C-alpha positions as CSV (number, residue, x, y, z in Angstrom):
1,M,0.0,0.0,0.0
2,K,1.4,3.4,-1.1
3,L,1.3,6.0,1.6
4,P,0.4,9.6,0.7
5,S,3.3,12.0,0.5
6,L,3.8,14.8,3.0
7,K,2.9,17.3,0.2
8,T,-0.4,15.5,-0.4
9,L,-1.2,15.5,3.4
10,L,-0.4,19.2,3.7
11,L,-2.5,20.1,0.7
12,A,-5.4,18.0,2.1
13,A,-5.1,19.9,5.4
14,V,-5.2,23.4,3.8
15,A,-8.1,22.3,1.6
16,F,-10.5,22.6,4.5
17,T,-9.5,26.1,5.4
18,G,-11.6,27.8,2.7
19,V,-14.2,30.5,3.1
20,L,-17.7,29.0,3.0
21,G,-20.8,30.7,1.7
22,F,-23.8,28.8,0.4
23,E,-21.4,26.9,-1.8
24,T,-19.6,23.9,-0.3
25,V,-16.3,22.5,-1.3
26,E,-18.2,19.8,-3.1
27,D,-20.1,22.4,-5.1
28,A,-16.8,24.0,-5.9
29,A,-15.4,20.8,-7.2
30,R,-18.4,20.2,-9.4
31,I,-18.4,23.7,-10.7
32,A,-14.6,23.4,-11.5
33,R,-15.2,20.2,-13.4
34,T,-18.1,21.8,-15.2
35,L,-16.0,24.7,-16.3
36,V,-13.3,22.4,-17.5
37,Q,-15.9,20.5,-19.5
38,S,-17.7,23.5,-21.0
39,E,-14.7,25.7,-21.9
40,S,-11.6,25.0,-24.0
41,I,-9.3,27.9,-23.5
42,G,-7.4,28.9,-20.4
43,T,-4.3,30.7,-19.2
44,L,-1.1,28.8,-18.9
45,S,1.5,30.2,-16.5
46,T,5.2,29.1,-16.1
47,V,8.3,30.4,-14.4
48,F,11.5,31.4,-16.2
49,P,14.4,29.0,-15.1
50,E,17.7,29.8,-13.5
51,G,20.2,31.2,-16.0
52,H,17.5,33.1,-17.9
53,V,17.6,36.9,-17.8
54,L,14.1,36.8,-16.3
55,A,14.8,33.9,-13.9
56,G,12.1,33.5,-11.2
57,E,9.7,35.8,-13.1
58,S,6.4,34.3,-14.4
59,L,4.9,34.2,-17.8
60,S,1.1,33.8,-18.6
61,L,-0.4,33.3,-22.0
62,M,-3.7,32.0,-23.5
63,E,-3.6,28.2,-24.1
64,Y,-5.9,25.7,-25.9
65,Y,-6.9,22.5,-24.0
66,A,-9.6,19.8,-24.4
67,P,-11.4,17.9,-21.6
68,C,-10.5,14.5,-22.9
69,H,-9.6,12.7,-19.6
70,K,-12.2,11.3,-17.2
71,N,-10.3,12.5,-14.1
72,G,-10.2,16.1,-15.1
73,S,-6.8,16.3,-16.5
74,L,-6.3,18.4,-19.6
75,A,-5.3,17.3,-23.1
76,V,-2.9,19.9,-24.5
77,L,-0.9,20.3,-27.7
78,F,2.6,21.0,-26.4
79,F,5.0,23.3,-28.4
80,G,8.5,22.9,-27.1
81,I,9.6,26.0,-29.1
82,S,7.1,28.3,-27.3
83,L,8.3,30.3,-24.4
84,N,6.0,28.5,-22.0
85,G,7.1,25.2,-23.5
86,K,10.7,26.1,-22.9
87,N,10.0,27.0,-19.3
88,I,8.2,23.7,-18.8
89,L,11.0,21.7,-20.3
90,A,13.5,23.5,-18.1
91,S,11.5,22.7,-14.9
92,P,12.6,19.5,-13.3
93,N,9.0,18.4,-12.8
94,H,7.6,20.0,-15.9
95,S,5.6,22.2,-13.5
96,A,3.0,24.8,-14.6
97,T,-0.3,26.5,-13.6
98,F,-3.4,26.4,-15.7
99,S,-6.2,28.8,-14.9
100,L,-9.8,29.0,-16.0
101,Q,-12.6,31.4,-15.5
102,A,-16.3,31.6,-16.3
103,P,-17.2,33.4,-19.5
104,P,-17.2,37.2,-19.4
105,S,-20.3,38.9,-18.0
106,L,-21.6,42.2,-16.6
107,S,-20.3,41.1,-13.1
108,A,-17.2,39.0,-13.7
109,A,-16.2,39.4,-10.0
110,T,-19.1,37.2,-9.0
111,K,-18.2,34.4,-11.3
112,P,-16.0,31.3,-10.5
113,R,-12.4,31.0,-11.5
114,F,-9.7,28.7,-10.4
115,S,-6.0,27.8,-10.8
116,M,-4.7,24.3,-11.1
117,I,-1.1,23.8,-10.1
118,G,0.4,20.7,-11.6
119,K,2.7,19.0,-14.0
120,F,2.8,18.2,-17.7
121,E,3.4,14.7,-19.1
122,I,4.8,15.1,-22.6
123,F,4.2,12.1,-24.8
124,G,6.3,12.9,-27.8
125,D,5.8,10.3,-30.5
126,K,4.5,7.8,-28.1
127,Y,1.2,9.3,-27.1
128,P,-1.4,6.8,-26.0
129,H,-4.7,6.3,-27.9
130,G,-3.5,8.9,-30.4
131,D,-6.5,8.7,-32.8
132,E,-9.1,8.9,-30.0
133,L,-7.2,11.8,-28.4
134,R,-7.0,13.7,-31.7
135,K,-10.8,13.2,-32.3
136,C,-11.6,14.4,-28.8
137,Y,-9.3,17.4,-29.2
138,L,-10.7,18.4,-32.6
139,K,-14.2,18.6,-31.1
140,S,-13.1,21.5,-29.0
141,H,-10.6,23.0,-31.6
142,P,-11.5,22.0,-35.1
143,D,-8.9,24.6,-36.3
144,A,-6.2,22.2,-35.0
145,W,-6.5,20.0,-38.1
146,W,-2.7,20.1,-38.4
147,S,-2.3,18.3,-35.0
148,P,-0.2,15.1,-34.7
149,G,-1.8,12.1,-36.4
150,G,-3.6,14.0,-39.1
151,H,-1.2,15.0,-41.8
152,G,2.1,13.6,-40.5
153,E,3.8,15.4,-37.6
154,G,2.3,18.3,-35.8
155,V,3.2,21.8,-37.0
156,H,6.3,23.4,-35.4
157,G,7.1,20.2,-33.5
158,A,3.7,20.1,-31.7
159,T,3.1,16.9,-29.7
160,W,0.4,15.7,-27.4
161,A,0.7,16.3,-23.6
162,R,-1.5,15.9,-20.5
163,F,-1.7,18.4,-17.7
164,D,-2.3,16.7,-14.3
165,P,-3.4,19.1,-11.6
166,E,-1.9,18.4,-8.1
167,A,-3.5,21.4,-6.2
168,I,-6.5,23.6,-7.1
169,Y,-7.3,27.0,-5.6
170,F,-10.9,28.1,-6.3
171,V,-12.6,31.5,-6.1
172,G,-16.4,31.1,-6.5
173,G,-17.1,34.8,-6.4
174,F,-17.4,37.0,-3.3
175,G,-16.6,35.4,0.0
176,G,-19.6,34.9,2.3
177,A,-21.7,33.9,-0.7
178,H,-19.3,31.6,-2.7
179,Y,-16.6,29.1,-1.7
180,I,-13.1,30.4,-1.7
181,G,-10.2,28.0,-1.0
182,Y,-8.5,24.8,-2.0
183,I,-10.3,21.9,-3.5
184,P,-8.8,18.5,-2.6
185,I,-7.5,16.9,-5.7
186,E,-9.3,13.6,-5.1
187,L,-12.6,15.4,-4.7
188,Y,-12.0,17.3,-8.0
189,Q,-11.1,14.0,-9.9
190,W,-14.2,12.2,-8.7
191,A,-16.6,15.2,-9.2
192,K,-19.1,14.9,-12.1
193,P,-19.5,17.8,-14.5
194,N,-23.0,19.1,-14.7
195,E,-24.3,18.0,-18.1
196,E,-27.7,19.8,-17.8
197,R,-27.7,23.5,-18.2
198,T,-30.7,23.7,-15.9
199,D,-28.5,22.8,-12.9
200,P,-28.3,25.9,-10.7
201,S,-24.5,25.6,-10.2
202,F,-24.0,25.6,-14.0
203,Q,-26.5,28.4,-14.6
204,R,-24.9,30.6,-12.0
205,F,-21.9,31.4,-14.1
206,R,-23.8,31.6,-17.3
207,I,-26.2,34.4,-16.3
208,E,-25.2,38.0,-16.8
209,A,-25.1,38.8,-13.1
210,D,-25.9,37.2,-9.8
211,K,-29.3,38.3,-8.4
């Protein structure tokens, strides 16, 4: 039996120090999974490595992803030549942060957003279930017809990768009304996205402003 690491235990402990409103941490996990399922563009953040003129500084840019993994991990087309890609490759653990937020509205501050701190697994030429992964990705991004597995190699050395979150920080809106705090990773992985748009927790970030 594999025992949890100290890091995992510490993250589990801080996960229950969040600010509670009418939303619970279980609600937050479901909303996070619903956002991952319903959106397909986020913000990828990395840190410049030692030896770089900007060592220690962060870089954040828009990034495509697709919700192709049942546990909430993200399917990503990885570009090793991009600045974020170079920072990830220079990181010993391929560490990065992926952030998502609800669609823009008249009251964006009341809408959920969250950051997933985790690692990339870069598959190179040995990506698993390549055809299935490509079909799934193209459902979210049909403009990526040039992706690996379609017409030879991916453009500019693109290859498939998976982003696996290890810690999640969630801001549901304003404290006192919405949950603010960490979501235990196991809770996020097991949470089910809301498929029906009539579900209140899905509608809440689709309406123009909270009542």
